[in-house]
C-alpha positions as CSV (number, residue, x, y, z in Angstrom):
1,X,-40.2,-85.4,-146.7
2,X,-41.2,-88.7,-145.2
3,X,-44.5,-87.3,-144.0
4,X,-45.0,-85.9,-147.7
5,X,-44.5,-89.4,-149.0
6,X,-46.9,-91.0,-146.4
7,X,-49.5,-88.3,-147.0
8,X,-49.2,-89.0,-150.7
9,X,-50.1,-92.6,-150.3
10,X,-52.9,-91.7,-148.0
11,X,-54.3,-89.4,-150.5
12,X,-54.3,-91.6,-153.4
13,X,-57.9,-92.5,-153.5
14,X,-61.2,-92.0,-152.0
15,X,-61.3,-95.5,-150.5
16,X,-57.8,-95.9,-149.4
17,X,-58.7,-98.5,-146.8
18,X,-59.9,-100.9,-149.4
19,X,-56.8,-100.1,-151.6
20,X,-54.4,-100.9,-148.8
21,X,-56.4,-104.0,-147.6
22,X,-56.2,-105.4,-151.1
23,X,-52.6,-104.7,-151.1
24,X,-52.3,-106.5,-147.7
25,X,-53.9,-109.6,-149.1
26,X,-51.7,-109.9,-152.0
27,X,-48.4,-108.8,-149.9
28,X,-48.8,-109.3,-146.1
29,X,-46.8,-106.9,-144.1
30,X,-46.0,-104.8,-147.1
31,X,-44.1,-101.6,-146.7
32,X,-42.5,-98.9,-149.1
33,X,-38.6,-98.4,-148.4
34,X,-36.4,-95.7,-149.9
35,X,-34.0,-97.3,-152.3
36,X,-32.4,-94.1,-153.5
37,X,-32.6,-90.3,-153.1
38,X,-31.1,-87.4,-155.1
39,X,-31.5,-84.1,-153.2
40,X,-30.8,-80.5,-154.6
41,X,-30.6,-78.1,-151.7
42,X,-31.4,-74.5,-153.5
43,X,-32.0,-72.3,-150.3
44,X,-32.0,-72.7,-146.7
45,X,-35.1,-73.1,-144.4
46,X,-35.0,-71.4,-141.0
47,X,-36.5,-72.3,-137.6
48,X,-40.2,-71.8,-137.4
49,X,-40.6,-71.5,-141.2
50,X,-43.9,-73.1,-142.3
51,X,-43.1,-75.4,-145.0
52,X,-45.1,-77.1,-147.9
53,X,-44.0,-80.6,-149.2
54,X,-45.3,-81.3,-152.6
55,X,-45.2,-84.9,-153.7
56,X,-46.1,-86.3,-157.2
57,X,-45.1,-89.6,-159.1
58,X,-42.5,-89.5,-161.9
59,X,-42.5,-93.1,-162.8
60,X,-44.4,-96.1,-161.6
61,X,-42.8,-99.4,-162.3
62,X,-43.5,-103.0,-161.3
63,X,-41.8,-103.0,-157.7
64,X,-40.9,-99.4,-157.3
65,X,-42.0,-95.9,-157.8
66,X,-40.1,-92.6,-158.4
67,X,-41.5,-89.4,-156.6
68,X,-40.6,-86.0,-157.1
69,X,-40.7,-83.9,-153.9
70,X,-40.4,-80.1,-153.5
71,X,-40.1,-78.3,-150.1
72,X,-41.4,-74.8,-150.3
73,X,-41.7,-71.6,-148.1
74,X,-44.7,-70.1,-149.9
75,X,-43.6,-69.7,-153.6
76,X,-40.1,-70.0,-152.8
77,X,-38.5,-73.5,-154.0
78,X,-36.0,-74.6,-151.0
79,X,-35.3,-78.2,-152.1
80,X,-35.9,-80.6,-154.8
81,X,-35.7,-84.5,-154.6
82,X,-36.2,-87.4,-156.7
83,X,-36.8,-90.4,-154.4
84,X,-37.0,-94.1,-155.6
85,X,-39.2,-96.2,-153.2
86,X,-39.4,-99.8,-153.4
87,X,-42.5,-102.1,-152.5
88,X,-41.4,-104.9,-150.3
89,X,-43.0,-107.7,-148.5
90,X,-41.4,-110.4,-146.6
91,X,-38.1,-108.6,-146.6
92,X,-37.9,-108.7,-150.4
93,X,-39.0,-106.6,-153.5
94,X,-42.5,-107.6,-154.7
95,X,-44.5,-106.2,-157.4
96,X,-46.7,-103.4,-156.4
97,X,-50.4,-104.7,-156.2
98,X,-52.3,-104.0,-159.3
99,X,-55.0,-101.7,-157.6
100,X,-52.2,-99.6,-156.0
101,X,-50.1,-99.3,-159.1
102,X,-53.3,-98.2,-161.0
103,X,-54.1,-95.6,-158.4
104,X,-50.5,-94.3,-158.6
105,X,-50.3,-94.3,-162.4
106,X,-53.7,-92.2,-162.6
107,X,-52.0,-89.7,-160.4
108,X,-49.0,-89.3,-162.9
109,X,-48.7,-86.0,-164.6
């Protein structure tokens, strides 16, 4: 699931380097950290299963984003999760830089 969240951020925009460079100037040493997670295990996965992790934003707020994640084996839904992630810099919650927040909000369904 962590890889799904990382890839979500990586795939936000065509010019992701500029997006993250701008975020770094506003909040040096920034990171996203998991604040809360609600999991619902629906079916088991098995060794050697090929799984897909689908990640989409549910809510984008000032210093946090709530993501909905699904783990699937083909068309079969195995797990659903709602993950609240906080934006931090210098060990404290900070507002998500505007360019990054706008990119996330644009991806909201």
